[in-house]
VMD Tcl script that draws the C-alpha trace (Angstrom):
set ca {
  {0.00 0.00 0.00}
  {1.11 3.52 -0.76}
  {1.49 4.72 2.83}
  {3.20 1.58 4.22}
  {6.83 2.77 4.03}
  {6.12 5.84 6.14}
  {4.03 3.83 8.59}
  {6.59 1.00 8.74}
  {9.37 3.38 9.67}
  {7.43 4.68 12.65}
  {6.39 1.19 13.70}
  {9.96 -0.22 13.48}
  {11.26 2.54 15.66}
  {8.64 1.75 18.24}
  {9.02 -2.01 17.96}
  {12.70 -1.79 18.84}
  {11.84 -1.68 22.54}
  {8.44 -3.20 22.59}
  {9.49 -6.09 24.77}
  {10.48 -3.68 27.51}
  {8.18 -0.82 26.74}
  {7.25 -0.19 30.33}
  {10.86 0.77 31.09}
  {10.94 3.36 28.32}
  {9.73 6.94 28.47}
  {8.12 7.71 25.12}
  {8.71 11.22 23.78}
  {6.49 12.90 21.18}
  {8.42 13.61 18.03}
  {7.88 17.08 16.56}
  {6.50 15.46 13.42}
  {4.01 13.45 15.41}
  {2.67 16.45 17.32}
  {0.61 17.63 14.39}
  {-1.66 16.05 11.87}
  {-0.23 14.25 8.92}
  {-0.31 15.60 5.42}
  {-3.90 15.99 4.26}
  {-5.28 13.56 1.75}
  {-5.92 9.81 1.65}
  {-2.34 9.12 0.55}
  {-0.76 10.57 3.65}
  {0.90 8.26 6.21}
  {-0.58 7.27 9.55}
  {1.41 8.30 12.58}
  {0.88 6.23 15.70}
  {1.96 6.82 19.31}
  {0.94 4.63 22.25}
  {2.17 3.11 25.48}
  {2.42 -0.26 23.73}
  {2.40 -1.23 20.03}
  {2.58 -4.76 18.72}
  {1.76 -6.87 15.68}
  {0.26 -10.35 16.14}
  {-0.88 -10.93 12.56}
  {0.30 -9.87 9.06}
  {-0.69 -6.30 8.09}
  {-2.27 -5.73 11.53}
  {-0.93 -3.43 14.24}
  {-2.49 -3.10 17.68}
  {-1.81 -0.24 20.06}
  {-2.96 0.19 23.64}
  {-2.63 2.68 26.45}
  {-2.98 6.37 25.59}
  {-3.25 5.79 21.86}
  {-2.81 8.75 19.53}
  {-3.09 8.24 15.77}
  {-3.01 10.93 13.07}
  {-3.69 10.68 9.34}
  {-4.78 13.06 6.60}
  {-5.95 15.84 8.86}
  {-7.68 13.48 11.29}
  {-6.74 12.47 14.81}
  {-7.82 9.38 16.81}
  {-7.55 9.02 20.58}
  {-8.49 5.85 22.44}
  {-7.43 3.22 24.98}
  {-7.05 0.55 22.27}
  {-6.64 0.79 18.49}
  {-6.28 -1.79 15.72}
  {-4.95 -0.74 12.32}
  {-5.26 -3.01 9.27}
  {-2.66 -1.83 6.76}
  {-4.10 -3.98 3.97}
  {-7.63 -2.65 4.32}
  {-6.46 0.80 5.50}
  {-9.03 0.66 8.28}
  {-9.06 1.53 11.97}
  {-10.96 0.07 14.92}
  {-10.83 1.72 18.32}
  {-12.37 1.15 21.76}
  {-12.33 2.80 25.14}
  {-12.69 6.59 25.47}
  {-12.65 7.03 21.72}
  {-12.20 10.55 20.41}
  {-12.28 11.45 16.69}
  {-11.15 14.85 15.43}
  {-11.96 15.79 11.84}
  {-11.86 19.20 10.12}
  {-15.65 19.54 10.40}
  {-16.50 17.26 13.34}
  {-15.38 16.42 16.87}
  {-16.75 13.22 18.34}
  {-16.34 10.99 21.40}
  {-17.84 7.51 21.86}
  {-17.43 3.96 23.10}
  {-16.12 2.46 19.86}
  {-15.06 3.44 16.36}
  {-14.76 1.73 12.99}
  {-13.36 3.79 10.12}
  {-12.24 3.06 6.57}
  {-9.45 5.55 5.83}
  {-9.90 5.23 2.07}
  {-13.39 6.76 1.90}
  {-13.83 7.76 5.58}
  {-16.88 5.57 6.00}
  {-17.51 3.89 9.32}
  {-19.49 4.04 12.52}
  {-19.32 5.27 16.12}
  {-21.36 3.92 19.04}
  {-22.79 6.12 21.82}
  {-21.28 9.27 20.34}
  {-21.23 12.82 21.64}
  {-20.56 15.12 18.68}
  {-19.84 18.77 17.90}
  {-19.40 20.56 14.58}
  {-16.40 22.85 14.26}
  {-17.28 25.19 11.40}
  {-20.60 26.40 12.89}
  {-22.68 25.86 16.03}
  {-24.22 22.42 16.37}
  {-23.79 19.51 18.77}
  {-25.65 16.59 20.29}
  {-25.70 12.92 21.20}
  {-26.83 9.72 19.51}
  {-27.02 5.97 20.01}
  {-25.13 5.38 16.80}
  {-23.55 7.38 13.97}
  {-22.88 6.07 10.48}
  {-20.02 7.97 8.83}
  {-20.83 7.98 5.13}
  {-17.82 10.10 4.14}
  {-15.97 13.16 5.39}
  {-19.01 15.42 5.16}
  {-22.06 13.17 5.49}
  {-23.30 11.57 8.69}
  {-26.37 9.57 9.73}
  {-27.41 9.72 13.41}
  {-29.76 7.24 15.09}
  {-31.89 8.31 18.08}
  {-30.06 11.60 18.19}
  {-30.32 15.07 19.66}
  {-29.26 18.32 17.99}
  {-28.87 21.86 19.33}
  {-26.87 25.01 18.66}
  {-26.65 25.85 22.36}
  {-23.32 25.91 24.13}
  {-22.04 22.83 25.97}
  {-23.88 22.25 29.29}
  {-26.86 24.23 27.97}
  {-29.75 22.12 26.71}
  {-32.46 24.79 26.77}
  {-33.64 23.54 23.42}
  {-32.82 20.58 21.24}
  {-34.24 18.44 18.48}
  {-34.91 14.87 19.47}
  {-35.03 12.73 16.35}
  {-35.22 9.06 15.45}
  {-33.14 9.57 12.32}
  {-30.97 12.61 11.54}
  {-28.94 13.10 8.36}
  {-26.29 15.82 8.21}
  {-24.87 16.81 4.83}
  {-22.01 19.28 5.20}
  {-21.49 19.54 1.45}
  {-24.95 21.13 1.12}
  {-25.13 22.42 4.73}
  {-28.50 20.74 5.16}
  {-29.89 18.71 8.04}
  {-32.82 16.31 7.56}
  {-34.73 14.92 10.54}
  {-37.39 12.19 10.65}
  {-39.75 11.61 13.54}
  {-38.56 14.80 15.22}
  {-39.79 16.67 18.26}
  {-38.58 20.07 19.42}
  {-37.90 20.24 23.15}
  {-37.83 23.68 24.75}
  {-37.00 24.01 28.43}
  {-37.81 20.35 28.84}
  {-41.25 20.60 27.19}
  {-42.03 19.25 23.70}
  {-43.51 22.17 21.72}
  {-43.45 20.90 18.16}
  {-43.56 17.55 16.40}
  {-42.83 16.85 12.75}
  {-42.68 13.48 10.98}
  {-40.14 15.07 8.64}
  {-38.26 18.34 8.55}
  {-35.07 19.78 7.12}
  {-33.08 22.84 8.06}
  {-30.03 24.83 7.04}
  {-26.81 24.36 9.00}
  {-25.43 27.82 8.12}
  {-28.58 29.95 7.68}
  {-28.21 29.89 3.91}
  {-31.24 29.60 1.65}
  {-32.61 26.14 1.04}
  {-35.80 24.64 -0.28}
  {-38.26 23.60 2.38}
  {-40.87 24.67 4.88}
  {-39.88 27.83 6.72}
  {-40.72 28.39 10.34}
  {-44.44 29.16 10.70}
  {-45.65 32.40 12.25}
  {-48.57 32.39 14.65}
  {-50.26 35.47 16.06}
  {-53.57 37.06 16.75}
  {-55.23 40.34 15.80}
  {-58.49 41.87 16.86}
  {-59.84 42.19 13.33}
  {-58.69 38.84 11.93}
  {-58.42 36.51 14.94}
  {-55.83 33.75 15.04}
  {-53.25 34.33 12.30}
  {-51.14 31.35 11.10}
  {-48.67 31.67 8.21}
  {-46.73 28.63 6.93}
  {-44.28 29.63 4.13}
  {-42.67 27.14 1.77}
  {-39.45 28.33 0.18}
  {-38.09 27.19 -3.21}
  {-34.36 27.81 -3.67}
  {-34.58 27.48 -7.43}
  {-31.12 28.87 -8.19}
  {-28.55 31.20 -6.63}
  {-30.11 34.14 -8.47}
  {-33.84 33.43 -8.25}
  {-36.27 31.90 -5.78}
  {-39.94 31.62 -4.91}
  {-42.03 31.46 -1.77}
  {-45.57 30.21 -1.23}
  {-47.16 31.46 1.97}
  {-50.65 30.16 2.74}
  {-52.17 32.06 5.67}
  {-55.05 31.04 7.92}
  {-57.09 33.82 9.55}
  {-59.65 32.32 11.91}
  {-62.16 35.18 11.44}
  {-61.65 35.54 7.71}
  {-60.60 32.20 6.21}
  {-57.63 31.27 4.05}
  {-55.35 33.70 2.25}
  {-53.09 32.34 -0.50}
  {-49.89 34.18 -1.32}
  {-46.78 33.78 -3.42}
  {-43.60 35.68 -4.21}
  {-41.05 35.27 -6.98}
  {-37.67 37.04 -6.96}
  {-34.92 37.04 -9.55}
  {-31.58 38.70 -10.19}
  {-30.24 38.14 -13.68}
  {-27.43 39.82 -15.56}
  {-29.62 42.57 -16.97}
  {-32.81 42.17 -15.00}
  {-34.08 42.04 -11.44}
  {-37.51 41.83 -9.93}
  {-39.79 41.07 -7.00}
  {-43.35 39.98 -7.75}
  {-45.98 39.13 -5.16}
  {-49.62 38.03 -5.28}
  {-52.08 37.57 -2.39}
  {-55.57 36.16 -2.72}
  {-58.12 35.56 0.07}
  {-60.76 33.73 -1.98}
  {-63.55 34.15 0.59}
  {-63.02 36.72 3.33}
  {-65.84 36.00 5.77}
  {-65.49 39.36 7.55}
  {-65.63 41.34 4.30}
  {-68.03 38.85 2.64}
  {-66.12 38.86 -0.66}
  {-63.02 37.67 -2.42}
  {-60.02 39.99 -2.15}
  {-56.59 40.25 -3.72}
  {-53.35 42.20 -3.82}
  {-50.76 42.48 -6.59}
  {-47.26 43.95 -6.24}
  {-44.95 43.81 -9.27}
  {-41.53 45.47 -9.33}
  {-39.17 44.79 -12.24}
  {-36.23 46.56 -13.84}
  {-34.22 45.74 -16.97}
  {-30.91 47.09 -18.27}
  {-31.20 47.38 -22.04}
  {-27.62 48.58 -22.54}
  {-24.89 50.44 -20.66}
  {-26.85 53.70 -20.63}
  {-30.52 52.67 -20.91}
  {-32.86 50.99 -18.43}
  {-36.52 50.06 -18.43}
  {-38.81 49.05 -15.62}
  {-42.29 48.85 -14.22}
  {-44.17 49.09 -10.95}
  {-47.67 47.80 -10.49}
  {-49.38 47.89 -7.11}
  {-53.11 47.26 -6.82}
  {-55.57 45.85 -4.30}
  {-59.14 44.70 -4.55}
  {-60.63 47.30 -2.19}
  {-59.89 50.38 -0.08}
  {-59.61 48.51 3.24}
  {-57.29 45.70 2.17}
  {-54.17 46.97 3.95}
  {-56.07 48.29 6.96}
  {-57.61 44.87 7.51}
  {-54.60 42.67 6.77}
  {-51.45 44.60 7.76}
  {-49.85 45.53 11.09}
  {-47.45 48.18 9.82}
  {-48.52 51.82 10.08}
  {-46.52 52.64 6.94}
  {-48.74 50.18 5.06}
  {-52.11 50.94 6.65}
  {-51.68 54.66 5.94}
  {-51.08 54.22 2.19}
  {-53.54 56.27 0.15}
  {-52.13 55.98 -3.40}
  {-50.81 52.87 -5.16}
  {-48.60 53.44 -8.21}
  {-48.81 51.76 -11.59}
  {-45.85 52.90 -13.63}
  {-43.69 51.88 -16.58}
  {-40.62 53.71 -17.81}
  {-37.58 53.83 -20.05}
  {-34.66 56.04 -19.02}
  {-31.29 56.77 -20.62}
  {-28.25 58.58 -19.22}
  {-25.36 60.02 -21.22}
  {-22.46 62.33 -20.48}
  {-24.15 65.50 -21.76}
  {-27.84 64.61 -21.77}
  {-30.46 62.35 -20.24}
  {-34.05 61.48 -21.00}
  {-36.89 59.29 -19.83}
  {-40.33 58.26 -20.99}
  {-42.97 56.89 -18.61}
  {-46.65 56.33 -18.01}
  {-47.94 56.74 -14.48}
  {-51.37 55.92 -13.05}
  {-52.69 55.48 -9.51}
  {-55.19 53.60 -7.42}
  {-56.53 55.89 -4.70}
  {-57.61 54.24 -1.43}
  {-60.37 55.94 0.53}
  {-61.00 55.66 4.27}
  {-64.51 54.30 4.49}
  {-64.97 55.80 7.99}
  {-63.88 59.33 7.02}
  {-66.12 62.03 5.60}
  {-63.11 63.57 3.84}
  {-62.30 62.07 0.46}
  {-58.72 61.58 -0.66}
  {-58.17 63.58 -3.84}
  {-57.30 61.46 -6.85}
  {-54.13 62.62 -8.62}
  {-53.84 63.13 -12.36}
  {-52.53 60.24 -14.41}
  {-49.60 60.90 -16.74}
  {-50.27 59.20 -20.04}
  {-47.46 59.67 -21.02}
  {-44.71 61.81 -19.48}
  {-41.53 62.54 -21.45}
  {-38.54 64.42 -20.06}
  {-35.28 65.62 -21.62}
  {-32.37 67.26 -19.84}
  {-28.89 68.37 -20.73}
  {-25.95 69.98 -18.97}
  {-22.68 71.31 -20.33}
  {-19.84 73.26 -18.74}
  {-17.86 75.64 -20.91}
  {-14.13 76.27 -20.54}
  {-14.71 79.52 -18.64}
  {-16.76 77.66 -16.02}
  {-20.14 78.80 -17.34}
  {-22.73 76.05 -16.93}
  {-25.47 75.61 -19.54}
  {-28.45 73.54 -18.45}
  {-31.82 72.61 -19.95}
  {-34.80 70.88 -18.36}
  {-37.82 70.12 -20.53}
  {-40.86 67.87 -20.47}
  {-44.05 66.98 -22.27}
  {-46.96 65.45 -20.34}
  {-50.46 64.32 -21.11}
  {-52.63 64.62 -17.96}
  {-55.75 62.46 -17.65}
  {-58.48 62.47 -14.98}
  {-61.96 61.02 -14.71}
  {-63.65 64.21 -13.44}
  {-61.25 67.18 -13.85}
  {-59.98 69.14 -16.84}
  {-57.56 67.17 -18.98}
  {-54.81 68.46 -21.20}
  {-51.22 68.46 -22.43}
  {-48.40 70.53 -20.94}
  {-45.02 71.41 -22.50}
  {-42.28 72.96 -20.33}
  {-38.79 74.17 -21.14}
  {-36.38 75.85 -18.75}
  {-32.88 76.67 -20.05}
  {-30.46 78.32 -17.58}
  {-26.97 79.84 -17.51}
  {-25.06 79.55 -14.24}
  {-21.59 80.73 -13.25}
  {-20.33 79.21 -9.96}
  {-17.45 81.19 -8.43}
  {-15.71 79.52 -5.52}
  {-13.12 81.00 -3.18}
  {-11.38 79.82 -0.02}
  {-13.57 82.15 2.02}
  {-16.90 81.59 0.25}
  {-18.83 81.42 -3.00}
  {-20.89 83.51 -5.45}
  {-23.26 81.96 -8.00}
  {-25.36 84.07 -10.39}
  {-27.96 82.31 -12.56}
  {-30.42 83.42 -15.23}
  {-33.07 81.31 -16.91}
  {-36.09 81.51 -19.18}
  {-39.15 79.47 -18.21}
  {-41.48 78.70 -21.11}
  {-44.79 76.78 -20.90}
  {-47.51 75.72 -23.34}
  {-50.90 74.18 -22.43}
  {-53.43 72.51 -24.72}
  {-56.54 71.96 -22.57}
  {-59.47 69.75 -23.46}
  {-62.80 71.54 -23.39}
  {-66.36 70.54 -24.11}
  {-66.38 72.96 -27.05}
  {-62.79 73.17 -28.27}
  {-59.23 73.06 -27.05}
  {-57.90 76.01 -25.08}
  {-54.30 77.04 -25.66}
  {-52.28 78.90 -23.03}
  {-48.67 80.07 -23.11}
  {-46.49 81.43 -20.32}
  {-42.97 82.91 -20.59}
  {-40.91 84.63 -17.93}
  {-37.26 85.18 -17.00}
  {-35.91 84.13 -13.63}
  {-32.76 85.55 -12.07}
  {-31.07 84.36 -8.87}
  {-27.88 85.16 -7.01}
  {-26.60 82.81 -4.31}
  {-23.70 83.82 -2.07}
  {-22.05 82.74 1.13}
  {-18.93 83.01 3.27}
  {-17.18 80.66 5.68}
  {-15.31 81.77 8.81}
  {-13.76 79.40 11.28}
  {-11.82 79.46 14.53}
  {-10.25 76.78 16.71}
  {-11.00 76.53 20.40}
  {-10.59 74.06 23.22}
  {-13.31 72.92 25.61}
  {-13.03 70.42 28.42}
  {-9.69 69.17 27.12}
  {-10.98 68.57 23.56}
  {-10.02 70.55 20.43}
  {-12.89 71.92 18.34}
  {-13.39 74.06 15.27}
  {-16.30 76.49 15.09}
  {-17.57 77.75 11.76}
  {-19.72 80.77 10.99}
  {-21.44 80.54 7.60}
  {-23.63 83.46 6.52}
  {-25.60 83.03 3.30}
  {-27.67 85.36 1.11}
  {-29.94 84.23 -1.72}
  {-31.79 86.65 -4.01}
  {-34.48 85.72 -6.58}
  {-36.32 87.87 -9.10}
  {-39.19 86.60 -11.31}
  {-41.77 88.99 -12.85}
  {-45.52 88.45 -12.50}
  {-47.39 86.51 -15.16}
  {-51.12 85.93 -14.91}
  {-51.74 82.19 -14.44}
  {-55.33 81.89 -13.19}
  {-56.49 80.12 -16.35}
  {-53.90 77.36 -16.01}
  {-55.30 74.27 -14.26}
  {-53.46 72.60 -11.40}
  {-52.34 69.24 -12.76}
  {-49.53 68.31 -10.38}
  {-48.65 71.43 -8.41}
  {-48.73 72.09 -4.68}
  {-47.17 74.61 -2.37}
  {-43.96 73.46 -0.79}
  {-43.88 73.20 2.98}
  {-41.89 76.11 4.28}
  {-38.52 74.82 5.42}
  {-34.86 75.75 5.47}
  {-34.27 73.99 2.14}
  {-37.32 75.67 0.56}
  {-35.95 79.12 1.38}
  {-33.15 78.52 -1.13}
  {-35.34 77.57 -4.08}
  {-36.54 79.78 -6.92}
  {-40.14 78.63 -6.82}
  {-42.29 78.13 -3.73}
  {-44.44 75.67 -5.72}
  {-43.58 72.10 -6.66}
  {-44.76 71.12 -10.13}
  {-44.93 73.17 -13.29}
  {-48.39 74.78 -13.15}
  {-47.43 77.81 -11.02}
  {-44.30 79.95 -11.20}
  {-44.25 82.44 -8.36}
  {-43.62 86.13 -8.85}
  {-40.56 86.90 -6.80}
  {-38.51 89.83 -5.60}
  {-37.11 88.37 -2.45}
  {-33.99 87.91 -0.36}
  {-33.22 85.03 1.97}
  {-30.72 85.58 4.78}
  {-29.43 82.72 6.87}
  {-26.55 81.91 9.14}
  {-25.20 78.54 10.27}
  {-22.65 77.74 12.94}
  {-21.07 74.32 13.36}
  {-19.03 72.89 16.21}
  {-16.76 70.16 14.87}
  {-14.51 67.88 16.92}
  {-11.06 68.33 15.39}
  {-9.64 64.82 15.85}
  {-12.69 62.80 14.78}
  {-14.39 65.27 12.40}
  {-17.67 64.63 14.24}
  {-20.18 67.47 14.07}
  {-21.17 67.94 17.68}
  {-23.59 70.80 17.10}
  {-25.17 72.75 14.26}
  {-27.24 75.88 14.82}
  {-29.11 77.55 11.95}
  {-31.27 80.70 11.66}
  {-32.95 81.88 8.49}
  {-35.65 84.20 7.15}
  {-36.89 85.37 3.75}
  {-37.79 89.01 3.01}
  {-40.18 90.16 0.24}
  {-39.88 93.44 -1.64}
  {-43.23 93.15 -3.44}
  {-46.71 91.75 -2.80}
  {-47.63 88.21 -3.84}
  {-49.89 87.85 -6.88}
  {-49.54 84.20 -7.99}
  {-51.38 81.70 -5.76}
  {-53.08 78.33 -5.95}
  {-56.90 78.25 -6.28}
  {-58.54 78.98 -2.95}
  {-55.33 80.17 -1.29}
  {-55.12 83.77 -0.17}
  {-52.02 85.74 -1.13}
  {-49.33 86.58 1.38}
  {-49.83 89.79 3.33}
  {-46.56 90.05 5.25}
  {-43.24 91.32 3.94}
  {-41.27 88.49 5.56}
  {-41.62 84.79 6.18}
  {-41.62 83.15 9.54}
  {-38.27 82.82 11.27}
  {-36.76 79.33 11.01}
  {-34.37 77.91 13.59}
  {-32.80 74.49 13.84}
  {-30.44 72.84 16.30}
  {-29.01 69.37 15.69}
  {-25.92 67.32 16.36}
  {-24.26 64.47 18.21}
  {-24.09 66.29 21.52}
  {-22.25 63.47 23.29}
  {-21.25 59.94 22.36}
  {-24.71 58.76 23.41}
  {-27.02 61.74 22.86}
  {-28.24 63.18 19.56}
  {-30.75 65.99 19.11}
  {-32.71 67.15 16.05}
  {-34.97 70.17 16.54}
  {-36.64 72.69 14.25}
  {-38.79 75.70 15.03}
  {-40.90 78.04 12.91}
  {-41.92 81.35 14.50}
  {-44.31 84.00 13.13}
  {-42.50 87.27 13.81}
  {-45.52 89.34 12.73}
  {-47.92 87.90 15.31}
  {-45.45 86.49 17.80}
  {-46.83 82.91 17.57}
  {-45.32 79.45 17.08}
  {-46.32 77.96 13.74}
  {-44.46 74.69 13.66}
  {-42.08 72.77 15.87}
  {-40.24 69.49 15.87}
  {-38.32 68.39 18.93}
  {-36.40 65.14 18.76}
  {-33.73 63.48 20.87}
  {-32.27 60.01 21.01}
  {-30.13 58.30 23.64}
  {-28.20 55.23 22.46}
  {-25.33 54.33 24.77}
  {-24.98 50.73 23.55}
  {-26.69 48.09 21.37}
  {-29.97 47.13 23.00}
  {-30.19 50.48 24.77}
  {-32.14 53.11 22.86}
  {-34.53 55.87 23.95}
  {-36.27 58.20 21.48}
  {-38.22 61.34 22.33}
  {-40.24 63.35 19.83}
  {-42.75 66.20 19.83}
  {-44.39 67.56 16.69}
  {-46.55 70.66 16.43}
  {-48.25 72.35 13.46}
  {-50.54 75.26 14.22}
  {-54.21 74.21 14.37}
  {-53.63 70.87 12.60}
  {-51.16 68.64 14.43}
  {-49.84 68.07 17.93}
  {-48.26 64.71 18.65}
  {-45.90 63.16 21.14}
  {-43.85 60.10 20.19}
  {-41.77 58.20 22.73}
  {-40.14 54.83 22.04}
  {-37.26 52.72 23.20}
  {-35.55 49.45 24.00}
  {-33.84 48.96 27.35}
  {-32.50 46.09 29.51}
  {-34.85 45.11 32.31}
  {-32.42 42.72 33.98}
  {-30.03 39.94 33.16}
  {-30.83 39.00 29.52}
  {-34.24 40.76 29.66}
  {-35.18 43.67 27.37}
  {-38.25 45.85 27.22}
  {-39.58 47.63 24.10}
  {-42.25 50.32 23.89}
  {-43.77 53.07 21.79}
  {-46.34 55.69 22.66}
  {-47.48 57.91 19.77}
  {-50.41 60.10 20.80}
  {-52.25 62.84 18.88}
  {-53.54 65.62 21.13}
  {-55.30 67.26 18.16}
  {-57.36 64.12 17.47}
  {-57.40 62.97 21.10}
  {-56.43 59.42 20.16}
  {-53.59 56.94 20.26}
  {-51.91 56.68 16.85}
  {-49.77 53.69 17.86}
  {-49.08 52.02 21.17}
  {-46.63 49.17 21.61}
  {-45.29 47.23 24.57}
  {-43.10 44.16 24.53}
  {-40.46 42.15 26.34}
  {-37.63 40.04 24.98}
  {-35.42 37.45 26.64}
  {-32.03 36.37 25.33}
  {-31.35 32.77 26.32}
  {-27.95 32.65 24.62}
  {-28.88 30.16 21.93}
  {-32.49 31.32 21.71}
  {-34.60 34.43 22.12}
  {-38.23 34.84 23.14}
  {-40.06 38.07 22.33}
  {-43.66 39.05 22.92}
  {-45.25 42.29 21.70}
  {-48.69 43.90 22.03}
  {-49.58 46.62 19.52}
  {-52.55 48.95 19.16}
  {-52.66 50.69 15.80}
  {-55.04 53.31 14.40}
  {-56.16 51.94 11.04}
  {-58.96 54.33 10.17}
  {-60.12 57.77 11.23}
  {-62.10 56.44 14.19}
  {-60.98 52.80 14.40}
  {-58.00 50.91 15.77}
  {-56.97 47.30 15.98}
  {-55.02 45.23 18.50}
  {-52.33 42.70 17.60}
  {-50.38 40.25 19.70}
  {-47.04 38.73 18.68}
  {-45.24 35.84 20.36}
  {-42.06 34.55 18.73}
  {-39.44 31.99 19.73}
  {-36.17 32.28 17.79}
  {-33.80 29.31 17.93}
  {-30.33 30.27 16.79}
  {-29.37 28.31 13.71}
  {-32.82 26.74 13.37}
  {-35.35 29.47 12.64}
  {-38.24 31.34 14.23}
  {-41.56 30.05 15.54}
  {-44.64 32.13 16.13}
  {-45.82 35.58 15.04}
  {-43.00 37.74 13.74}
  {-42.85 41.20 15.39}
  {-39.40 42.18 14.01}
  {-40.67 44.38 11.17}
  {-43.04 46.15 13.57}
  {-40.28 46.67 16.16}
  {-37.69 47.96 13.66}
  {-40.16 50.46 12.22}
  {-41.76 51.58 15.48}
  {-38.67 51.68 17.71}
  {-35.69 53.43 16.04}
  {-32.46 51.83 17.21}
  {-34.07 48.48 18.10}
  {-31.73 45.49 17.96}
  {-32.80 41.84 18.38}
  {-31.26 40.59 21.60}
  {-29.48 37.68 19.90}
  {-27.66 40.17 17.64}
  {-26.26 42.03 20.62}
  {-22.71 40.88 21.27}
  {-22.87 41.17 25.04}
  {-25.94 40.76 27.15}
  {-26.14 42.95 30.23}
}
mol new
graphics top color blue
foreach p $ca { graphics top sphere $p radius 0.5 }
foreach p [lrange $ca 0 end-1] q [lrange $ca 1 end] { graphics top cylinder $p $q radius 0.2 }
display resetview
């Protein structure tokens, strides 16, 4: 045999004193202290208190036996090696060390050619990822495949059996990182909580075909909620999921999702269908299609299509406030191209508007764009002058309002001048518009042309200073922005897609106070602002930013939206903002809008967060808008004790005198498992709310059981971290 010469040399050296072995002190050779050369052709190194050969091609060793071959190590009280068969038998405190598996047992049989064999009464542990257990018997199929009889399996640390699978037959395939169990029961804290005649699971949390962990919960409007997904790992770049859902009050909901990622295409497509919703007394459905395609290096195409069967679909069947509050669903298709000097896109865009059946106020349906074409270009001349053009052509359609076509073109010339101490940027443009409006008698044609001039300028001053032993740099950044646009009468132009921008710091530095192309404000105005930053010199961290700004008008307002009165003051409200990472743990974000004419507060946002460590997060928020909104929003996650965490959110509207969202939950980190329970109350309609209860058990390396609250927690509690993702428990 190929490895006999190397083996024979070791054996001969040991045989030289075998007759008087007890009088010799055996020393480990440096070569024998490590594993042999990997591969089936490597020699076997053997060390023992006594080695002898009583038959041809057979060597027996006893007393503290250590054998190494091809990256494997054997430890036992007795070992028999058959050089002809290249096989090993061992008994008495047997220990087997392989690259992927550590195992102890009563006896071992192993064929070193293909690494097949068996171990009796084994205790095993995987080395490349968590996983250990016991068995009555293990069949070693090869280096990476094992069959366990009457076995247990857990990812918990040694001496921790909080949870384990107890199976009659367990197959582990390390080549595919898949475990398959037959006649399996899940034991948690000594209590069987789940039985399955057959189940498979991933050994490394990678995707694999099979039944995913079910989710079980309850909601006030739907009753008991059970979701059992089945995942199809079709290929590395595309997969599918079927997720039948049982709602005790409503019936069965069928759902499916298909995802793909190809060289030039990607997409996520989902369909849900409750064929007979007993609460709604009708069939319902939801479609969500999202696909994008790269046609060439510069051109892409894509589509979005979201639609539901009725207005209340999300309010009845979702627990996320971002979903239940949706009022418009997009249906859109587009082609876009991007080049060095120009870009263009063509799209069609329609909507489904969802109404609140309990509200007397109807949600206004937006215009559909059938189609919308846009062309833009930008070019910088050698002298730094920037030439830019934005243009579009749109056909607006609506079931009840005036329809028509709009053409816009806005070329501009801009000269940015930058200096070490500041900047100066003059700009001039010509805004041209053409409308062809549908009328019961004939088409109405409207044109609008006006120049727009702006001048943006600013300076930067800075000074170093030291505070509390830390070096800082303070900046002082004044800014002035002037805009002039003459008045053009625009009352006859319909409002297709235009609204007034919310007054904000960013809006003060825009030419037009309207968003959309149907209104161009008349302007003779100057915005003055000043910003000061406090920057930590060593880290570059912005500890504090303070901003003040106000816009001043030199003429009366004439252009407004229908039903909106013109401005009467010669200045806007005063805006102030303070934000920054005040300390390592504290961050603040505040904004304030003050009416200097009447001395009243118009708008305010106060926010602060305290995050000293993962699993410790507190968020405070207050929002105020004069006569429309006043809300408080407090949320957080915090340790309650050893391995215990509490989560909460309280979002209350004083204006409406109702709870927008309330949430309370606790989570326990068991080391190799986590248990979280959450109660949520969510306003779903103007005068209605619903209660939901989530209870989830997460077994590390196995999956999650129960109702999944993670999406709700991550959205409702900024800074939330699952306890089993936190490196150190308190």
